[in-house]
Every structure is written in C-alpha cells, then in structure tokens.
MARLUM-695582 format. One record per residue (C-alpha): residue number from 1; residue in three letters; x, y negated, z. Coordinates in nm, 4 decimals, decimal comma. Each point is the difference from the previous one (the first is absolute). Example, Ala and Ser with C-alpha at 12.3 -4.5 7.8 and 13.67 -1.06 7.14 Angstrom:
2
1_ALA_1,2300_0,4500_0,7800
2_SER_0,1370_-0,3440_-0,0660
% end
This chain:
299
1_UNK_-1,0944_-1,2567_-3,2709
2_UNK_-0,1957_0,1678_0,2588
3_UNK_-0,3002_0,2683_-0,1456
4_UNK_-0,2986_-0,1001_0,1210
5_UNK_-0,1425_0,3566_-0,0336
6_UNK_0,2976_0,1302_0,2396
7_UNK_0,0479_-0,3118_0,2450
8_UNK_-0,0125_0,0740_0,3767
9_UNK_-0,1935_-0,2531_0,2404
10_UNK_0,1688_-0,0929_0,3176
11_UNK_0,1260_0,3045_0,1952
12_UNK_-0,2310_0,2997_-0,1417
13_UNK_0,0909_0,2364_-0,2388
14_UNK_-0,1287_0,0218_-0,3431
15_UNK_-0,2907_0,2635_-0,0706
16_UNK_0,2782_0,2000_-0,2504
17_UNK_0,2337_0,0131_0,2926
18_UNK_-0,2414_0,1291_0,2201
19_UNK_-0,1383_0,2366_-0,2798
20_UNK_0,3649_0,1496_-0,0194
21_UNK_0,0496_0,0243_0,3873
22_UNK_-0,3232_0,1821_0,0294
23_UNK_0,1604_0,2939_-0,2305
24_UNK_0,2828_0,0459_0,2679
25_UNK_-0,2456_0,1193_0,2649
26_UNK_0,0775_0,3432_0,1858
27_UNK_-0,1944_0,3257_-0,1414
28_UNK_-0,2437_0,0426_0,3100
29_UNK_-0,3922_0,0970_-0,0224
30_UNK_-0,0464_-0,3786_0,1061
31_UNK_0,1950_-0,1444_-0,2719
32_UNK_-0,1153_0,2280_-0,2332
33_UNK_-0,3247_-0,0720_0,0675
34_UNK_-0,2159_-0,2093_-0,2808
35_UNK_-0,0983_-0,2742_0,2454
36_UNK_0,3375_-0,0714_0,0710
37_UNK_0,0438_-0,0878_-0,3384
38_UNK_0,0382_-0,4112_-0,0773
39_UNK_-0,3413_-0,1117_-0,1047
40_UNK_0,1155_-0,1286_-0,3096
41_UNK_0,2201_0,3308_-0,1050
42_UNK_-0,2826_0,2297_0,0685
43_UNK_-0,1767_0,0639_-0,3488
44_UNK_-0,2781_0,1946_0,1424
45_UNK_-0,1223_-0,2856_0,2584
46_UNK_0,0455_-0,2246_-0,2757
47_UNK_-0,2029_0,1858_-0,2051
48_UNK_-0,2974_0,0425_0,2378
49_UNK_-0,3602_-0,1366_-0,1059
50_UNK_0,0087_-0,2516_0,2876
51_UNK_0,3296_-0,1339_-0,1954
52_UNK_-0,1889_-0,1196_-0,2975
53_UNK_0,0304_-0,3713_0,0740
54_UNK_0,3423_0,0357_0,0420
55_UNK_0,0761_0,1671_-0,2793
56_UNK_-0,1965_-0,2338_-0,1965
57_UNK_0,2248_-0,2723_0,1558
58_UNK_0,3080_0,1934_-0,1362
59_UNK_-0,1187_0,0417_-0,3282
60_UNK_-0,0597_-0,3998_-0,0180
61_UNK_0,3314_-0,0533_0,1366
62_UNK_0,2475_0,2047_-0,1666
63_UNK_-0,0712_-0,1282_-0,3499
64_UNK_0,0060_-0,3486_0,0808
65_UNK_0,3118_-0,0129_0,1886
66_UNK_0,1767_0,1930_-0,3236
67_UNK_-0,1690_-0,2782_-0,2123
68_UNK_0,1116_-0,2587_0,2112
69_UNK_0,3603_0,1746_0,0265
70_UNK_0,0022_-0,0175_-0,4347
71_UNK_-0,1540_-0,3351_0,0244
72_UNK_-0,2766_0,0571_-0,1797
73_UNK_-0,2046_-0,3235_-0,0398
74_UNK_-0,3099_0,1126_-0,2311
75_UNK_-0,1082_0,2284_-0,2468
76_UNK_-0,1955_0,0634_-0,2714
77_UNK_-0,2213_0,2952_0,0498
78_UNK_-0,0678_0,2693_-0,2939
79_UNK_-0,2938_0,2405_0,0623
80_UNK_-0,1032_0,2915_-0,2284
81_UNK_-0,0315_0,3820_-0,0485
82_UNK_0,2326_0,2587_0,0722
83_UNK_-0,1215_0,1761_-0,2788
84_UNK_0,0658_-0,2079_-0,2874
85_UNK_0,2848_0,1763_-0,1993
86_UNK_0,2744_-0,1646_-0,2045
87_UNK_-0,0269_0,0125_-0,4021
88_UNK_0,2318_0,2791_-0,0501
89_UNK_-0,1440_0,2268_0,2781
90_UNK_-0,3398_-0,0677_-0,1078
91_UNK_0,0694_0,0494_-0,3950
92_UNK_0,1778_0,3573_0,1006
93_UNK_-0,3111_0,0960_0,1916
94_UNK_-0,2237_-0,1074_-0,3210
95_UNK_0,2500_0,2024_-0,2374
96_UNK_-0,0572_0,3295_0,2452
97_UNK_-0,3282_-0,0025_0,0060
98_UNK_-0,0534_-0,0408_-0,3948
99_UNK_0,2337_0,2593_-0,0509
100_UNK_-0,1976_0,2132_0,2161
101_UNK_-0,3334_-0,0760_-0,2002
102_UNK_0,1803_0,1170_-0,3262
103_UNK_0,0108_0,3101_0,1543
104_UNK_-0,2976_0,0055_0,1999
105_UNK_-0,2568_-0,2327_-0,1540
106_UNK_-0,3332_0,1343_0,1706
107_UNK_0,1990_-0,0453_0,3696
108_UNK_-0,2174_-0,1873_0,2038
109_UNK_0,2329_-0,0812_0,2502
110_UNK_0,1985_-0,1568_-0,2566
111_UNK_-0,2387_-0,2463_-0,1841
112_UNK_-0,0659_-0,1026_0,3561
113_UNK_0,3841_-0,0723_0,0673
114_UNK_0,0408_-0,1424_-0,3538
115_UNK_-0,2328_-0,2671_0,0973
116_UNK_0,2142_-0,0567_0,3522
117_UNK_0,2923_-0,0157_-0,2132
118_UNK_-0,1370_-0,2403_-0,2350
119_UNK_-0,0956_-0,2296_0,2850
120_UNK_0,3324_0,0474_0,1910
121_UNK_0,2043_-0,0995_-0,3366
122_UNK_-0,2381_-0,3377_-0,0305
123_UNK_0,0624_-0,0750_0,3479
124_UNK_0,3816_0,0262_0,0137
125_UNK_-0,0001_-0,3634_-0,1661
126_UNK_-0,0595_-0,0824_0,3614
127_UNK_0,3023_0,1794_0,0944
128_UNK_0,1990_-0,2162_-0,2386
129_UNK_-0,1787_-0,3251_0,0993
130_UNK_0,0877_0,0708_0,3707
131_UNK_0,3735_0,0704_-0,0520
132_UNK_0,0072_-0,3179_-0,2190
133_UNK_-0,1593_-0,1911_0,2727
134_UNK_0,2256_0,1268_0,2504
135_UNK_0,2666_-0,1089_-0,1750
136_UNK_-0,1074_-0,3576_-0,0974
137_UNK_-0,0488_-0,0543_0,3450
138_UNK_0,3192_0,1111_0,1334
139_UNK_0,2513_-0,1381_-0,2655
140_UNK_-0,1693_-0,3464_0,0343
141_UNK_-0,0220_-0,0689_0,3917
142_UNK_0,2704_-0,0118_0,2985
143_UNK_0,0995_0,3005_0,1369
144_UNK_-0,2303_-0,0105_0,3083
145_UNK_-0,2765_-0,1804_-0,1055
146_UNK_-0,2938_0,1140_-0,1850
147_UNK_0,1227_0,3591_0,0019
148_UNK_-0,1739_0,3037_-0,1449
149_UNK_-0,2119_0,1955_0,2119
150_UNK_-0,2160_0,3292_-0,0634
151_UNK_-0,1334_0,2822_0,2096
152_UNK_0,3261_0,1825_-0,0886
153_UNK_-0,1678_0,2662_-0,1859
154_UNK_0,0406_0,1149_-0,3620
155_UNK_-0,1908_-0,1005_-0,3116
156_UNK_-0,0786_-0,3778_-0,0124
157_UNK_0,1795_-0,0651_0,3493
158_UNK_0,2990_0,1934_-0,1456
159_UNK_0,0073_-0,1967_-0,3134
160_UNK_-0,0194_-0,3273_0,1792
161_UNK_0,3147_0,1132_0,1925
162_UNK_0,1714_0,1091_-0,2649
163_UNK_-0,0636_-0,3203_-0,1781
164_UNK_0,1966_-0,1688_0,2792
165_UNK_0,2774_0,2602_0,0268
166_UNK_0,0538_-0,0415_-0,3702
167_UNK_0,1406_-0,3648_0,0837
168_UNK_0,2093_0,0815_0,3041
169_UNK_-0,2596_-0,1488_0,2059
170_UNK_-0,1370_0,0992_0,3381
171_UNK_-0,3275_0,1446_0,0259
172_UNK_-0,2686_0,1053_0,3085
173_UNK_-0,1996_0,3389_0,0297
174_UNK_-0,2460_0,0821_0,2502
175_UNK_-0,0792_0,3764_0,0030
176_UNK_-0,2318_0,1872_0,2112
177_UNK_-0,0189_0,3500_0,1427
178_UNK_-0,2483_0,2090_-0,1555
179_UNK_-0,1291_0,3584_0,0418
180_UNK_0,1390_0,1052_-0,3208
181_UNK_0,3801_-0,0641_-0,1034
182_UNK_0,1053_-0,3674_-0,0373
183_UNK_0,2828_-0,1526_-0,0792
184_UNK_0,1428_-0,3627_-0,0916
185_UNK_0,0964_-0,0853_-0,3070
186_UNK_0,3568_-0,0089_-0,1229
187_UNK_0,0081_-0,3465_-0,0911
188_UNK_-0,0610_-0,1636_0,3507
189_UNK_0,2714_-0,1835_0,1512
190_UNK_0,1039_0,2519_0,2835
191_UNK_0,0366_-0,2183_0,2623
192_UNK_-0,3708_-0,1328_-0,0833
193_UNK_-0,1626_0,3308_-0,0420
194_UNK_-0,2265_0,0686_0,3118
195_UNK_-0,2376_0,2651_0,0846
196_UNK_-0,3439_-0,0670_0,1779
197_UNK_-0,2682_0,2052_0,2067
198_UNK_-0,2559_-0,2506_0,0156
199_UNK_-0,1612_-0,1006_-0,3068
200_UNK_-0,1199_-0,3387_0,1657
201_UNK_0,3809_-0,1146_0,1222
202_UNK_0,1132_0,0772_-0,3591
203_UNK_-0,2377_-0,2180_-0,1712
204_UNK_0,0457_-0,2770_0,2366
205_UNK_0,3909_0,0363_-0,0727
206_UNK_-0,0546_-0,0257_-0,3839
207_UNK_-0,1770_-0,3252_0,0861
208_UNK_0,1704_-0,1655_0,2441
209_UNK_0,2624_-0,1608_-0,2549
210_UNK_-0,1924_0,0218_-0,2945
211_UNK_-0,0455_-0,3059_-0,2413
212_UNK_-0,1648_0,1808_-0,2532
213_UNK_-0,1763_0,3087_-0,0743
214_UNK_-0,0602_0,1953_-0,3352
215_UNK_-0,2067_0,3125_-0,0254
216_UNK_0,0305_0,2534_-0,2517
217_UNK_-0,2206_0,2906_-0,0751
218_UNK_-0,0507_0,1929_0,2985
219_UNK_-0,2349_0,2228_0,1944
220_UNK_-0,1188_0,0270_0,3721
221_UNK_0,3246_-0,1470_0,1298
222_UNK_0,0567_-0,2679_-0,2127
223_UNK_-0,3728_-0,1190_0,0168
224_UNK_0,0481_0,0225_0,3833
225_UNK_0,3021_-0,2423_0,0142
226_UNK_-0,1612_-0,2181_-0,2471
227_UNK_-0,3095_-0,0017_0,1920
228_UNK_0,1585_-0,1118_0,3135
229_UNK_0,2175_-0,2654_-0,1776
230_UNK_-0,3437_-0,1520_-0,1695
231_UNK_-0,1889_0,0060_0,3486
232_UNK_0,2622_-0,1512_0,1784
233_UNK_0,0391_-0,2936_-0,2310
234_UNK_-0,3903_-0,0442_-0,0230
235_UNK_-0,0196_0,0089_0,3763
236_UNK_0,3126_-0,2556_0,0367
237_UNK_0,1841_0,2580_0,1783
238_UNK_0,2819_-0,0685_-0,1891
239_UNK_0,0877_-0,3160_-0,2115
240_UNK_-0,0909_0,0911_-0,3821
241_UNK_0,2802_0,1615_-0,1939
242_UNK_-0,0363_0,0775_-0,4296
243_UNK_-0,1799_0,3055_-0,0067
244_UNK_0,0531_0,1576_-0,3478
245_UNK_-0,2180_0,2873_-0,1699
246_UNK_0,2024_0,1524_-0,2501
247_UNK_-0,1869_0,1378_-0,3015
248_UNK_-0,3406_-0,2052_-0,0144
249_UNK_-0,1621_0,3285_-0,1753
250_UNK_0,0560_0,2481_0,2849
251_UNK_-0,1302_-0,2232_0,2813
252_UNK_-0,3080_-0,1068_-0,1635
253_UNK_-0,0545_0,3818_-0,1228
254_UNK_0,0183_0,0900_0,3900
255_UNK_-0,0985_-0,2917_0,2067
256_UNK_-0,3050_-0,2130_-0,0767
257_UNK_0,1029_-0,3117_0,1852
258_UNK_-0,2524_-0,1968_-0,1790
259_UNK_-0,2703_0,2346_0,1668
260_UNK_0,1158_-0,0881_0,3487
261_UNK_-0,0736_-0,3505_-0,0839
262_UNK_-0,3554_0,0878_-0,1448
263_UNK_-0,0706_0,1815_0,2919
264_UNK_0,0711_-0,2466_0,2193
265_UNK_0,3013_0,1435_0,1898
266_UNK_0,2580_-0,2290_-0,0834
267_UNK_0,0267_-0,3471_-0,1533
268_UNK_0,0510_-0,0646_-0,3213
269_UNK_0,2718_-0,2314_0,1024
270_UNK_0,1572_0,3423_0,1305
271_UNK_0,0732_0,0936_-0,3160
272_UNK_0,2762_-0,2552_-0,0399
273_UNK_0,2117_0,1560_0,2503
274_UNK_0,1456_0,2280_-0,2715
275_UNK_0,0689_-0,0166_-0,3725
276_UNK_0,0594_0,2506_-0,2713
277_UNK_0,3546_0,0502_-0,1656
278_UNK_0,1003_0,2207_-0,3133
279_UNK_0,3923_-0,0543_-0,0090
280_UNK_0,2795_-0,0140_0,2295
281_UNK_0,0997_-0,3163_-0,1677
282_UNK_-0,3717_-0,1577_0,1092
283_UNK_0,0306_0,1235_0,3318
284_UNK_0,3678_-0,1369_0,0502
285_UNK_-0,1264_-0,3334_-0,1336
286_UNK_-0,2859_-0,0246_0,2566
287_UNK_0,2127_0,0949_0,2875
288_UNK_0,2619_-0,2526_-0,0444
289_UNK_-0,2583_-0,2672_-0,0359
290_UNK_-0,1811_0,1012_0,2599
291_UNK_0,3264_-0,0309_0,2279
292_UNK_0,1437_-0,3257_-0,1679
293_UNK_0,3106_0,2196_-0,1849
294_UNK_0,1726_-0,1686_-0,3142
295_UNK_0,0811_0,2246_-0,2865
296_UNK_0,3039_0,1739_0,1686
297_UNK_-0,2294_0,0744_0,3086
298_UNK_0,1741_-0,2678_0,2441
299_UNK_-0,2525_-0,2763_0,1817
% end
C-alpha cells in the first residue's frame, strides 16, 4: 500500500527527498547563508512574526492528521483543575500540616495551610471520580469512538487519562506551552500526546470530535474552556452536546448562572445547555443515553 504521506506526484521529488538533497550542498558562503535554506527547513523564518498565520495552520493541521491516522472518530472531553490532588497525596499533605501544628500550634502560616490542606482532601474525591469516569467510558466503547480527551496536564486531567490507562484504552492529551515548567501526564497514549502554542487552536481541537463534555471543578483555564463551549452551543456554532458540570455545590458557589437570567444577559432556556452530575456513573448514563449507546457502550 502506498503511504499517502510520502507518495510522489508525477515527476516531482517529495519534500523529504529535497530536504535531504539540500543538506548535501557545498561549503561556500552562499550555501551557508540563511537565505539559501529551504523555507520549510528554516526555523528562524518560520518563527518570524509575519509567519503567525502559517503557524496557526500548522498547529491545526498536525494533530488533525495524527488523529485521522489513529482513526479517532469521536471523543468525550473532560476538563478540570490541574491542581486537584489524588486522595493519598492530599492526605499526606494534611498529616504533615497537622504534625507541624502539634509542634507549633501558634504558627499562623501553618494555620492557613491547614485550611487549604483540608479543602484539598475534600476535593480529592473529584480525582477519584474523574479516574472512574475515564475508566467507565474507555472500557465500554469502541477503540476509536468516544475516546477520553483532556488538556493533558495533571490533576483532574491526569485522573481521566489514568482511568483510560487502567483498562488499556487509548486516551488523548492536549498540553500547552506555559512560561513555567509544564509536561504531559504519563497516562496519555504517547502517539496521542500533543503540545500547543495557541490556546485557541487547542480549544478547537478539544471540541472538534466531542460527543460530550464533563467539567470538574477548576480555575481560570477550566472556566475558559467551559464558557467557550457554552457560548458555541448557545450561538449554534456547534451542534448541542451534553455539558455536564460535576459537583453542583462547587458550581453554585463560584458561578451564579441564575443571576445572569435575572439580569437579562442570557435567556432562561440557556440554563438547559448544561446539567449537574454528582458521580461518574451518573455522568456515564447521560453520555450513553445522549449518544444512543447500549449498556455495553455500542450503538
């Protein structure tokens, strides 16, 4: 079978053949000049400000081709905080703080840390639920349909990828370059691990094949991703999909959706775009029903 990626058309050499040939030039000032490099091999050229439209196109195209080659047909998106700890880590942190307070009960910083540690322990249940949901989805669907996809980081994202990994299933991670150290979680399928420069292109890829979206508690990033999806559905720029907000108490505390209706900035029916869930099993039942899946996840 001819590999479409390397197939030659007519008498013209492939880009790869020309790239290899270009390396064999003689050592002269003319050949060593940056102007002589092939455009697609010239990194300095590709990183110029004027080439941003080209970089946007490349960042859209590269993951798309990879997903096509892996025959990924549809995905289930799972959003959530990268800071959410697993229960074991959160418990160890709390125990260390408590031990420190035994020695220094008047330590104001430790008292503040205690409140944070207790909150982390309470929030760690979301880690378990995200992992369980990743597992439920992955063990009940075809290999290339309804594949778990996350932002590629740790916390809730890592938990969801881990759930897929637990049952030997593929999962996708779409990480992004940040000013501080950032790396993908170890549970993503390696050939489905992507890195982005542009948030906008990353968010587009996260939704392009989505058949449902589950948003666990999170910060600015989660809110950004969630509200973009809600806006796209509200404005009918994308077809409606289930949008599940995990943890009613959290979402009611941080966002007053009803106030937006009262202020007239959204319509009452816009609240029907999303619904609340409190368990992985509940989320999976809604995802199944909305996508016409049977008990075993098949159509």
